[in-house]
C-alpha positions in Angstrom: 20.1 -4.1 8.0 18.7 -0.4 7.6 20.9 2.5 6.7 20.5 5.6 6.2 23.5 7.2 4.5 25.7 5.9 1.4 23.4 6.0 -1.0 23.9 4.9 -4.4 22.1 3.9 -7.7 20.3 0.5 -7.2 20.0 0.4 -3.8 16.7 -0.7 -2.2 14.6 1.5 -0.2 11.8 1.7 2.4 9.9 4.9 2.9 6.8 6.4 3.9 4.5 9.2 2.9 1.1 10.7 4.6 -2.0 9.8 3.3 -4.3 10.6 5.6 -4.2 10.6 9.5 -1.9 7.6 8.1 1.2 6.9 6.6 1.3 4.8 2.9 4.6 2.4 2.5 6.7 2.5 0.1 9.2 0.0 -1.8 11.9 1.1 -4.5 14.8 1.3 -6.3 17.2 4.4 -6.1 17.4 5.6 -9.5 19.6 8.7 -8.8 21.8 10.4 -6.0 22.0 14.3 -5.5 23.2 15.6 -2.5 21.0 14.2 0.5 18.5 13.3 -2.5 17.5 10.4 -4.2 15.0 9.3 -6.4 13.3 6.0 -5.9 11.0 3.8 -7.9 8.9 1.5 -7.0 5.4 1.1 -5.7 3.2 2.9 -2.9 1.4 0.4 -0.2 -1.9 1.8 1.1 -2.9 -0.6 3.5 -6.3 0.3 3.6 -7.6 -3.0 5.6 -5.5 -1.9 8.7 -6.7 1.4 8.4 -10.2 0.1 8.4 -9.6 -2.3 11.2 -8.3 0.7 13.2 -11.3 2.8 12.6 -13.6 -0.1 13.9 -11.7 -0.1 17.1 -10.2 -4.1 16.3 -6.7 -3.0 16.4 -4.6 -2.7 19.2 -1.8 0.3 19.5 1.0 -1.5 17.7 -1.5 -1.4 14.7 -1.8 2.4 14.9 2.4 2.6 15.2 2.6 0.3 12.3 0.7 3.3 10.4 1.4 6.0 11.8 5.1 4.9 11.5 5.9 1.7 9.2 9.3 0.5 9.7 10.3 -2.7 7.1 10.8 -5.0 10.1 6.8 -4.0 11.1 5.4 -3.8 7.5 4.3 -6.8 7.4 1.4 -7.1 9.8 0.1 -3.8 7.9 0.1 -6.3 4.7 -1.5 -8.8 6.0 -5.3 -7.6 5.6 -6.4 -5.9 2.0 -4.1 -3.0 0.4 -4.3 -1.0 -2.4 -1.1 -0.2 -4.3 0.0 1.6 -7.5 3.7 2.5 -9.3 5.1 5.3 -7.6 8.3 7.7 -9.0 9.6 10.2 -6.4 12.5 12.3 -4.4 13.3 12.1 -1.1 15.7 14.3 1.2 17.4 11.6 3.3 18.2 13.8 5.8 14.5 14.7 6.7 12.3 11.8 5.7 12.4 8.2 6.9 14.3 6.3 4.4 15.8 3.2 5.2 18.2 1.2 2.8 17.0 -2.2 2.9 17.9 -5.4 1.2 17.0 -6.5 -2.0 15.1 -9.7 -0.5 13.4 -7.5 1.6 12.6 -5.7 -1.2 11.4 -8.4 -3.0 9.4 -10.2 -0.4 7.4 -6.7 0.4 6.8 -6.0 -3.6 6.2 -9.6 -4.5 3.7 -10.0 -1.1 1.8 -7.1 -2.9 1.8 -7.7 -6.5 1.1 -12.0 -6.0 -2.1 -10.6 -4.4 -1.5 -12.3 -1.1 -3.2 -9.5 1.1 -5.8 -10.5 0.0 -6.1 -14.6 0.3 -5.0 -14.0 4.2 -7.4 -11.4 4.6 -10.2 -13.6 3.2 -9.7 -16.5 5.5 -9.0 -14.2 8.6 -12.0 -12.8 8.0 -14.6 -15.9 7.5 -15.8 -18.3 10.6 -14.9 -21.8 10.8 -16.3 -23.8 8.0 -16.6 -24.7 3.7 -15.8 -21.2 3.0 -13.0 -20.7 5.4 -11.6 -24.1 4.3 -11.7 -23.0 0.8 -9.9 -20.0 1.5 -7.2 -21.5 3.4 -6.9 -24.3 0.0 -6.8 -21.1 -2.4 -4.1 -19.7 -0.3 -1.9 -22.7 -0.1 -2.5 -23.5 -3.8 -1.5 -20.0 -4.6 1.7 -20.4 -2.1 2.2 -23.8 -4.1 3.0 -21.8 -7.1 5.1 -18.8 -6.0 8.6 -18.5 -8.1 10.0 -16.9 -5.2 11.5 -18.9 -3.0 12.1 -16.5 -0.4 8.9 -14.9 -0.6 7.4 -18.7 -0.4 9.7 -19.5 3.1 8.6 -15.8 4.4 4.9 -16.0 3.5 4.6 -20.1 5.1 6.5 -18.3 8.1 3.5 -15.8 8.5 0.4 -18.3 8.0 2.2 -20.5 10.3 2.5 -17.4 12.9 -1.5 -16.6 12.1 -2.2 -20.0 12.8 -4.2 -20.3 9.2 -2.5 -23.2 7.8 -3.4 -27.0 8.9 
């Protein structure tokens, strides 16, 4: 599913870039290819919520590894908590940078997840104690899930929420 060679314009890319002690996640579309360099246009995601959990000692070594060396398959664990994101345009050397070719659906799920503010909704449920406020946060999350147009994103989101045991 993930390749490092044979890039062309229109491919979907997953990469990371340093931001302090940890890395930010980048998902985007390849806009140009020249030798070993690819131009990528997309979003850069700073998983500040998971970084805070690690700083507070509330996350284990797997979380630290995800922050230091993000990969497409595990990055969703960095996106469960609050994130910040911005537009991104940059160039990567595919021989020296960890850049992965990803399927369009994976790109759409990750970027949709962030753009639809799913991390904040899930974080609200996870951070509240049992009671009426948490129940309200669950209702808001469920309502948001039910209004998603992208079927793959919706299916993936239901799967993650079931795994986190936040759906009743």
